[in-house]
C-alpha positions in Angstrom: 44.5 17.4 87.3 46.6 20.4 88.2 47.6 20.9 84.5 44.0 21.1 83.4 43.1 23.4 86.2 45.9 25.8 85.2 44.7 25.8 81.6 41.2 26.6 82.8 42.4 29.5 84.8 44.4 30.8 81.9 41.4 30.7 79.5 39.2 32.4 82.1 41.7 35.2 82.5 41.9 35.8 78.8 38.2 35.8 78.6 38.2 38.8 80.9 40.6 40.8 78.7 39.2 39.6 75.3 35.9 37.7 75.6 35.9 36.5 72.0 39.5 35.3 71.9 39.5 32.0 69.9 41.4 29.8 67.6 39.3 30.0 64.3 39.5 31.1 60.7 38.0 34.5 59.9 35.4 34.4 57.2 33.9 37.3 55.2 30.6 36.9 57.0 32.4 37.4 60.4 33.3 40.9 59.3 29.6 42.0 58.7 27.2 43.1 61.5 29.9 42.9 64.1 29.1 43.2 67.8 32.0 44.2 70.0 32.5 42.3 73.3 31.3 43.7 76.7 28.6 45.8 75.1 31.1 48.2 73.5 29.2 48.8 70.3 28.9 47.4 66.8 29.9 47.8 63.1 27.8 47.2 60.1 30.9 46.2 58.1 34.2 46.1 59.8 36.2 47.1 56.7 34.5 50.4 56.0 30.9 50.5 57.4 29.1 52.5 60.1 30.4 52.1 63.6 28.7 52.8 66.9 30.8 52.8 70.0 29.4 52.9 73.5 31.0 54.8 76.3 30.3 54.2 80.0 30.1 56.8 82.7 33.6 57.8 83.7 36.9 57.2 81.8 37.0 55.2 78.6 39.8 54.1 76.3 39.0 54.8 72.6 41.1 54.8 69.5 42.3 58.4 68.7 41.5 58.0 65.0 37.9 57.1 65.8 37.6 59.9 68.3 38.6 62.4 65.7 36.1 60.9 63.2 33.3 61.0 65.8 34.1 64.6 66.8 33.9 65.7 63.2 30.3 64.5 62.9 29.2 67.3 65.1 30.1 69.7 62.3 28.3 67.8 59.5 24.8 66.6 58.5 25.5 63.2 60.1 25.8 64.2 63.7 22.3 62.8 64.4 22.3 59.7 66.5 25.3 60.5 68.7 24.3 60.5 72.4 27.5 61.9 73.8 27.9 65.6 74.5 30.3 67.5 72.3 32.5 68.5 75.3 33.8 65.0 75.7 36.2 65.8 72.8 37.8 68.6 74.8 38.9 66.2 77.6 41.0 63.6 75.7 44.3 62.4 77.1 46.9 60.1 75.5 50.1 58.6 76.8 53.4 59.1 74.9 56.1 56.5 75.6 58.6 59.1 74.1 57.8 61.8 76.7 56.8 59.2 79.3 53.8 61.2 80.3 50.2 62.0 79.4 49.3 64.9 77.2 45.8 66.5 77.1 44.7 67.2 73.5 43.1 70.7 73.6 40.5 69.7 71.1 40.3 66.7 68.8 40.6 69.0 65.7 44.3 69.3 66.7 44.8 65.6 66.1 43.4 65.9 62.6 45.3 69.1 61.7 48.3 69.6 64.0 50.3 71.9 61.7 47.3 74.1 60.7 46.3 74.5 64.4 49.9 75.1 65.6 50.0 72.0 67.9 53.7 71.3 67.7 53.5 68.5 70.3 51.3 66.4 68.1 52.9 67.5 64.9 56.4 66.3 66.1 55.1 62.9 67.0 53.2 62.5 63.7 56.3 63.5 61.8 58.4 60.9 63.6 55.9 58.2 62.6 55.2 56.9 66.1 52.6 54.2 66.2 51.0 55.5 69.4 49.9 58.8 67.8 48.5 57.3 64.6 47.0 54.0 65.8 46.9 54.3 69.6 44.1 54.9 72.1 43.4 57.8 74.4 41.3 58.4 77.5 38.0 60.2 77.2 35.6 61.2 80.0 31.9 61.3 80.0 29.5 62.0 82.9 26.9 59.6 81.5 26.5 56.5 79.4 26.5 57.5 75.8 27.6 56.6 72.3 29.7 58.0 69.4 29.6 57.1 65.8 31.7 57.0 62.6 31.5 55.7 59.0 35.0 54.5 58.2 35.0 51.0 59.6 37.5 49.7 62.2 40.9 49.7 60.4 43.1 52.2 62.2 46.3 51.9 60.2 46.4 52.1 56.4 49.1 50.6 54.1 50.0 54.1 53.1 48.8 57.5 54.4 49.7 61.1 53.6 48.4 64.5 54.3 50.4 67.0 52.4 48.7 70.0 54.0 49.8 68.9 57.4 53.2 67.5 56.2 52.6 64.1 57.7 52.3 60.5 56.4 53.6 57.0 56.6 53.9 53.6 55.0 52.8 51.0 57.6 56.3 49.4 57.6 57.7 52.7 58.8 55.6 53.1 61.9 57.6 52.7 65.1 56.2 51.6 68.5 58.5 53.1 71.0 59.7 51.0 73.9 57.8 51.5 77.1 54.1 51.7 77.8 51.7 51.8 74.9 47.9 51.9 74.7 47.1 49.6 71.7 43.6 49.1 70.4 42.7 46.0 68.5 41.9 46.9 64.8 40.7 45.1 61.8 44.2 44.3 60.5 45.2 42.5 63.7 42.2 40.3 63.5 42.5 39.4 59.9 46.1 38.2 60.3 44.9 35.8 63.0 47.8 36.0 65.4 47.9 35.7 69.1 48.7 38.6 71.4 52.2 37.3 72.0 52.8 36.9 68.3 51.7 40.4 67.5 54.1 41.9 70.0 57.0 39.4 69.6 59.2 41.9 67.7 58.8 44.4 70.6 60.0 42.1 73.4 56.8 42.5 75.5 57.1 42.5 79.3 53.5 43.1 80.5 49.9 43.1 79.3 47.1 44.9 81.1 43.4 45.6 80.6 41.5 48.3 82.5 38.4 47.1 84.3 35.8 50.0 84.3 33.6 48.2 86.9 36.3 48.0 89.6 38.4 50.9 88.3 41.6 48.9 88.4 44.1 47.4 86.0 44.0 43.7 85.4 47.4 42.0 85.0 47.0 39.5 82.1 50.7 39.0 81.5 50.9 35.3 82.5 47.6 34.4 80.9 48.5 36.0 77.6 51.9 34.2 77.5 50.6 30.9 78.6 47.8 30.7 76.0 49.8 31.9 73.0 47.8 29.8 70.6 44.6 31.7 70.8 44.0 34.5 68.3 42.0 37.7 68.4 38.5 37.7 66.9 36.2 40.4 65.4 34.4 41.0 68.7 37.8 42.2 70.2 38.0 45.1 67.8 38.6 48.5 69.4 39.3 46.9 72.8 42.5 48.5 74.2 45.5 46.7 75.7 48.1 48.4 77.8 51.4 46.9 76.8 54.9 47.4 78.2 57.7 46.6 75.7 61.5 46.6 76.0 62.5 47.8 72.6 61.4 49.9 69.6 59.7 47.9 66.9 57.7 48.1 63.7 54.5 46.8 65.3 52.2 47.5 62.3 53.8 44.9 60.0 51.7 41.9 61.0 52.5 39.9 57.9 55.8 38.8 59.2 56.7 37.4 62.6 60.1 36.6 64.2 58.4 33.6 65.9 58.0 32.0 62.4 60.9 30.3 60.6 61.3 28.6 57.2 61.6 24.8 57.1 64.9 23.3 58.1 67.2 21.9 55.5 67.3 18.1 55.1 70.0 16.1 56.7 
């Protein structure tokens, strides 16, 4: 009886951090008309369609790449439909495990063009191919409930990326997640490879997993739950939800196709 009760507690805990965490095979239809868990928004087509992301009053964790895309819509014909005020993009903070501190991005345009705008802090991290600056999340503050929009789907990391004008770029196998604290949003690639949270971070020697609860304004410790239920995989409704993960070593986090947990079949006797 105690064993079954423990399993129930684990599943309930994981439901808090990722409400759609399941063990199932992803189909093409699952990636269309996606609704994110906890009323966080939706995507017409996860691979490259229109995305609406809902922000609640106060501080919100949002992928930096998506914030840059959403901020750019204010300077184009497609700004219609965004409910958030433009000034939210001037109060964005991200955490760097390299500097072990937060950094306030002056304006989101700096993230998109660090060399042109003379932001050497961002430029240095981009050039060193750190995962947290290309694929991580940042804090954004809004004084009211509102939404932001983009049109590039939910994949945060490409197989190859380069911007010659800014002097930055990467192949996904080169991206390094530095040891320490990292804000990691779930993206399309993580979901498609159907691995558990523990499997995704196995090469990084994870120590702790947290999720921020906006209702209670506190961190939820999901370390034990995530490790105990290592068989459950992320699903499309978890996309753009952010984990705070503490790791012990540098790793190539973006290469989901391989996993040190897996091993080839043993030789016959």
